[in-house]
BABAFI-285507 format. One line per 4 residues: number of its first residue (from 0); their letters; for each residue x, y, z of C-alpha. Coordinates in steps of 0.1 Angstrom, whole numbers, plus 5000, padded with zeros to 4 digits. Example, Ala and Ser with C-alpha at 12.3 -4.5 7.8 and 13.67 -1.06 7.14 Angstrom:
2
0	AS	5123 4955 5078 ~ 5137 4989 5071;
This chain:
197
0	MQVE	7229 4248 4488 ~ 7239 4230 4518 ~ 7265 4199 4511 ~ 7256 4169 4526;
4	KPRR	7287 4148 4544 ~ 7288 4112 4531 ~ 7279 4085 4549 ~ 7302 4068 4569;
8	SQAE	7296 4030 4569 ~ 7292 4011 4604 ~ 7330 3998 4594 ~ 7347 4032 4591;
12	RRAE	7324 4042 4624 ~ 7337 4011 4645 ~ 7373 4018 4632 ~ 7370 4053 4642;
16	TRRA	7360 4044 4678 ~ 7388 4020 4680 ~ 7412 4048 4670 ~ 7399 4070 4695;
20	LLRA	7403 4045 4721 ~ 7436 4042 4715 ~ 7445 4078 4715 ~ 7430 4084 4747;
24	ARKL	7451 4054 4763 ~ 7481 4062 4747 ~ 7478 4099 4764 ~ 7468 4088 4793;
28	IVEK	7492 4058 4801 ~ 7517 4081 4787 ~ 7511 4108 4812 ~ 7500 4089 4844;
32	GYAE	7507 4050 4841 ~ 7489 4019 4831 ~ 7479 4010 4868 ~ 7463 4048 4872;
36	TGTP	7448 4048 4844 ~ 7410 4037 4845 ~ 7387 4027 4818 ~ 7364 4055 4829;
40	DIVK	7391 4079 4823 ~ 7397 4064 4789 ~ 7360 4063 4777 ~ 7356 4101 4790;
44	AAEV	7387 4107 4770 ~ 7376 4089 4738 ~ 7344 4110 4742 ~ 7326 4071 4739;
48	TRGA	7306 4049 4762 ~ 7321 4018 4780 ~ 7299 3997 4758 ~ 7322 4010 4732;
52	LYHH	7353 4002 4750 ~ 7341 3963 4756 ~ 7328 3960 4719 ~ 7363 3966 4707;
56	FADK	7387 3949 4740 ~ 7382 3922 4764 ~ 7395 3946 4792 ~ 7420 3970 4799;
60	ADLM	7452 3947 4795 ~ 7436 3940 4762 ~ 7440 3976 4749 ~ 7473 3981 4765;
64	RALV	7484 3952 4739 ~ 7463 3966 4709 ~ 7488 3997 4719 ~ 7517 3980 4721;
68	RQEA	7515 3962 4689 ~ 7505 3998 4673 ~ 7537 4010 4689 ~ 7557 3981 4682;
72	AAIA	7546 3980 4639 ~ 7558 4012 4635 ~ 7586 4014 4649 ~ 7591 3984 4624;
76	TEIN	7577 4000 4593 ~ 7604 4029 4600 ~ 7628 4006 4604 ~ 7621 3989 4570;
80	ADTS	7617 4023 4552 ~ 7652 4033 4561 ~ 7673 3999 4555 ~ 7680 3981 4524;
84	TDQT	7693 3947 4512 ~ 7714 3966 4490 ~ 7736 3985 4520 ~ 7763 3967 4536;
88	PLDA	7752 3946 4566 ~ 7772 3974 4589 ~ 7753 4003 4569 ~ 7721 3983 4571;
92	FMAG	7725 3978 4611 ~ 7731 4015 4616 ~ 7703 4027 4596 ~ 7682 4005 4610;
96	ARAY	7695 4016 4643 ~ 7693 4053 4640 ~ 7662 4047 4624 ~ 7650 4028 4661;
100	FTAM	7666 4055 4679 ~ 7639 4083 4662 ~ 7611 4061 4663 ~ 7616 4054 4700;
104	SAPG	7618 4090 4705 ~ 7584 4094 4701 ~ 7569 4106 4732 ~ 7560 4082 4752;
108	RARI	7570 4054 4730 ~ 7597 4041 4750 ~ 7574 4046 4782 ~ 7548 4021 4764;
112	LLLE	7571 3995 4748 ~ 7596 3994 4774 ~ 7582 4000 4811 ~ 7543 3997 4807;
116	GPAV	7544 3968 4781 ~ 7568 3942 4797 ~ 7549 3952 4830 ~ 7513 3944 4819;
120	LGVE	7516 3916 4794 ~ 7548 3901 4807 ~ 7584 3901 4793 ~ 7571 3866 4771;
124	EMAV	7537 3879 4753 ~ 7564 3913 4748 ~ 7590 3891 4729 ~ 7563 3871 4706;
128	IDRE	7550 3908 4696 ~ 7586 3920 4692 ~ 7599 3891 4668 ~ 7562 3898 4648;
132	TGGA	7575 3935 4643 ~ 7610 3951 4650 ~ 7627 3917 4661 ~ 7618 3910 4629;
136	TLLE	7640 3932 4614 ~ 7667 3927 4633 ~ 7669 3889 4629 ~ 7668 3899 4589;
140	GLQH	7697 3920 4596 ~ 7714 3889 4607 ~ 7706 3870 4583 ~ 7714 3896 4557;
144	AAAH	7754 3904 4573 ~ 7749 3863 4576 ~ 7747 3858 4537 ~ 7778 3883 4531;
148	GALE	7802 3862 4550 ~ 7798 3876 4587 ~ 7788 3863 4617 ~ 7797 3826 4608;
152	GIPL	7791 3801 4634 ~ 7774 3824 4656 ~ 7732 3815 4662 ~ 7712 3843 4650;
156	EPLA	7687 3844 4673 ~ 7702 3842 4708 ~ 7726 3872 4693 ~ 7696 3890 4682;
160	DLLS	7679 3887 4714 ~ 7708 3901 4729 ~ 7710 3931 4704 ~ 7677 3941 4715;
164	SSFD	7682 3941 4746 ~ 7715 3968 4740 ~ 7688 3984 4715 ~ 7662 3990 4740;
168	RAAL	7683 4000 4766 ~ 7700 4024 4745 ~ 7666 4035 4734 ~ 7654 4046 4773;
172	AIAN	7684 4064 4781 ~ 7682 4086 4749 ~ 7645 4091 4759 ~ 7657 4097 4794;
176	GEDR	7677 4129 4780 ~ 7712 4108 4776 ~ 7734 4119 4746 ~ 7722 4099 4710;
180	EAYE	7753 4104 4699 ~ 7775 4091 4722 ~ 7749 4059 4722 ~ 7752 4062 4682;
184	RATL	7792 4057 4683 ~ 7791 4032 4711 ~ 7766 4016 4683 ~ 7789 4014 4657;
188	SLLS	7821 4002 4677 ~ 7796 3972 4689 ~ 7782 3963 4654 ~ 7812 3968 4638;
192	GILK	7830 3943 4662 ~ 7803 3920 4656 ~ 7797 3921 4624 ~ 7836 3917 4609;
196	G	7848 3890 4593;
């Protein structure tokens, strides 16, 4: 007796098509770069029609925007899973930094978020996406530290921007094969100095 597979709904088929496009775009952009990846390559790799691409995304840049948001959200999820307001500010920051370095070590993620994303979407749009995802976790960490008496008189948003740049630079170096442990030690030293008091 043959068991019939349950039919997928239209919404499930649309969601699967979108996931296939994002998977294909991610793989190609990591391998070849955004500029060298054409929409015909993406639809071929995703095994969908060109019409399906334009049903889900306005253009290739819109697909890149969705990919950046997906990667940034995955990082925020990992940081949130490893940090807690039950931790001391320094412990929370170090747990968050380690989670960030681990999340950014996913193959191709540093290239997408730190090189290709800013080149395609621009620094301002990347900053907006960051504030909605991983950057939000960084600001929450600073607010947690301030609530525990650290950072008195230091404006938190500019400090979050500076720390974010430092973490991004470290993540890029680690993704390019530099010594992660050395960057973690340097991060501990930096954060210890900022959070004392």
